[in-house]
MIBA-891874 format. One record per residue (C-alpha): residue in three letters; y, x, z. Coordinates in steps of 0.2 Angstrom, whole numbers, plus 5000, padded with zeros to 4 digits. Layout:
N
ALAYXZ/...
end
This chain:
294
MET499449404870/PRO501349344872/ILE501649244887/GLY502249094877/GLU500549074869/LEU499749054886/PHE500448884890/ARG499748724882/LYS501048594877/ASN500448444888/TYR501948334890/LYS503348264879/TYR505148224879/ILE506348144866/GLU507648254859/LEU509148144853/THR509848204837/LYS510748064827/LYS511447894828/ASN510647744820/GLU511547604811/ALA511947514827/GLY512747674834/LYS511347714846/LEU510647894847/GLU508847914840/GLY507748064841/GLU506048134839/GLU504648174851/LYS504448354855/ALA503048444866/VAL503548554880/PRO502448684888/SER501848664906/ILE501948824915/PRO500548844928/ASP501048884946/ASP500849064952/LEU500649134935/LEU502249234934/ILE503049354947/LYS504849424947/CYS505049614948/PRO506149644964/SER506849794955/CYS507349734938/SER507049544940/GLU505949544924/LYS504649404924/LEU502949474924/TYR501249384920/LYS500149424935/GLU498649464926/ALA499549594915/LEU500349664931/ALA498649684938/GLU497949774923/ASN499449894924/MET498949944942/TYR500349824949/CYS501749924941/CYS503149834932/THR502949854913/ALA504849844911/CYS505549974925/GLY503950044933/HIS504249974950/HIS502749994961/PHE502249834969/ARG501349854986/ILE499449834985/ASN498149804998/ALA496749925004/ARG495449854993/GLU496449854977/ARG496950034981/LEU495050084983/GLN494650004967/GLU495950114958/ILE495550274967/ALA493650274971/ASP492350304957/GLU491550144953/GLY490150094966/SER490450254977/PHE491450184992/GLU490450155008/GLU491350085022/ILE491250135040/ASP491750055056/ARG492149895047/THR491949765061/MET492949855074/VAL494249735082/SER495749755094/VAL495649695112/ASN497149605120/THR497349725134/LEU499149675138/ASP498749485137/TYR500049475124/PRO500349285120/GLU499349225105/TYR498849405099/GLU497049355096/LYS497649205086/LYS498749315075/ILE497349445073/ALA496149305067/SER497449245055/TYR497649415047/GLN495849445046/GLU495549275037/LYS497049315024/SER496549495021/GLY494649505023/ASN494849655034/TYR494649665053/ASP496149775055/GLY497549875047/VAL496550015039/VAL494950035029/THR493950195031/GLY492350265023/THR491750385010/CYS491850384991/SER491950504977/ILE493550534966/GLU493050604949/GLY491450654956/HIS492150744972/LYS491550664988/VAL492850635002/VAL493150545018/ILE494450415014/GLY495650305024/VAL496750175016/MET498050085027/ASP498449895022/SER500249835024/THR499649655021/PHE498849665039/MET500249655052/MET501249765041/GLY499949905043/SER500449925061/MET499550055071/GLY498549985086/SER497050055095/VAL495850005081/VAL496850095067/GLY497050245078/GLU495150245082/LYS494650225064/ILE495750355058/THR495150475072/ARG493250435068/ALA493650465049/ILE494350635053/GLU492850685064/MET491650625051/ALA492550735038/ASP492450885050/ALA490650855054/GLU490150835036/LYS491250975029/LEU492150855017/PRO493950845012/LEU494950705020/VAL496150585010/ILE497250455019/PHE498350335011/THR499750285023/ALA500650115023/SER501350055040/GLY502849975049/GLY502450085064/ALA501650065081/ARG500949895085/MET502049825099/GLN500749695105/GLU499749845111/GLY501149945120/ILE500650115126/MET498950095119/SER499750095102/LEU500850245105/MET499350345112/GLN498550345094/MET499950465088/ALA499250595100/LYS497450555097/THR497550565078/SER498550725079/SER497350815090/ALA495950765079/LEU496850835064/LYS497150995073/ARG495351025077/PHE494950975058/SER496251105052/ASP495651245064/ASN493851215056/GLY494551245039/GLY494551055033/LEU495651005019/TYR496750855023/ILE497750765009/THR499050625013/VAL499650505001/ILE501250415006/THR501450235000/ASP502750105002/PRO503250085017/THR502750225029/THR503750215045/GLY503750235064/GLY502350315073/VAL501250335058/THR502550445050/ALA502750535067/SER500950585067/PHE499550595054/ALA500650545039/MET501550705039/LEU500150825045/GLY499350845028/ASP498951015021/ILE499550935005/ILE500750775005/ILE500950674990/GLY502150524989/GLU501850374978/LYS503350344966/GLY504750244975/ALA503950244992/LEU504950225008/ILE504650345022/GLY505550375038/PHE505450355057/ALA506850245063/GLY507750125051/LYS509250195040/ARG510450075048/VAL509950125066/ILE510150315061/GLU511950275054/GLN512450185069/THR511850325080/ILE512550475071/LYS514150375065/GLN513950435047/LYS513550355031/LEU511850415024/PRO511450435005/ASP510750284996/GLU509150374992/PHE508850425010/GLN507150395016/THR506350394999/VAL504950504994/GLU506150574980/PHE507350624994/LEU506050705004/LEU505350804989/GLU507050874986/HIS507250925004/GLY505551005005/PHE504650885016/ILE503250835004/ASP502350924990/ALA502350804975/ILE502750634969/ALA501550544957/PRO501550374948/ARG500150264953/GLU499250284936/GLU499250474939/LEU498650484957/LYS496750484955/GLU496950624942/LEU498050724953/LEU496850704968/ALA495350754958/ARG496250914952/ILE496750964970/LEU494950934976/SER494251034961/LEU495351184966/HIS494851164984/GLN492951164979/GLU493251324968/VAL493951424982/GLN492751374995/
end
């Protein structure tokens, strides 16, 4: 349905079109559509105005230029997991304010209310086109997906569950990096998740990472780049330090496409790039091949 047909004409104005005998302007009443609030969203890439419901039906990809909007963990699971197959684990695990960081508990509570999640990653089991996996999905809407002690612990437990049950592991990364409110406790998660992945790998486990926008900092420097197969979602940003910080450090201008998954694929850091609508099918093919060779 065209967007123009969605709006009811519910107020009027007078369009002045001609003068009467006394020389005054006269006109006729015309109805004007009233556009509801929050119905449209502008694409940050091409500035096209998009109807939100149509955007959701298109997996939050711009119908004009293909720009991939960021989505939360629940929306991602709805797209990737077979219907009704997802079973969450460690849902209610919450962070402790070890450093007595000012108003940290208040900030956490605010994000919990907004997102419906207890922290920045959702973990559990699901099936993807019939293939059972352990899955972790980071949520950039929860403190920018920052990695604190809960995120690291939940990722580690998911790895250990995949190892114990001999299941493939799939993790979708999206993070601004380590969570500064937890200091060294946050940085320790890099070593903890990496060690768990080493044990998983030594036992023959299959680990697939899907890099989504943005994946930066300590997450990039640990489990995001340790996958046996690393897939980038189209247009995603990935890096450790920011581009401007690197330019200032090395005193050189970096390419415009630097720190994009397209740049990383060209230089051999990842294995494939997939548009969002093709991700589930690609994961299913990889899992099918893995099952055949076991």
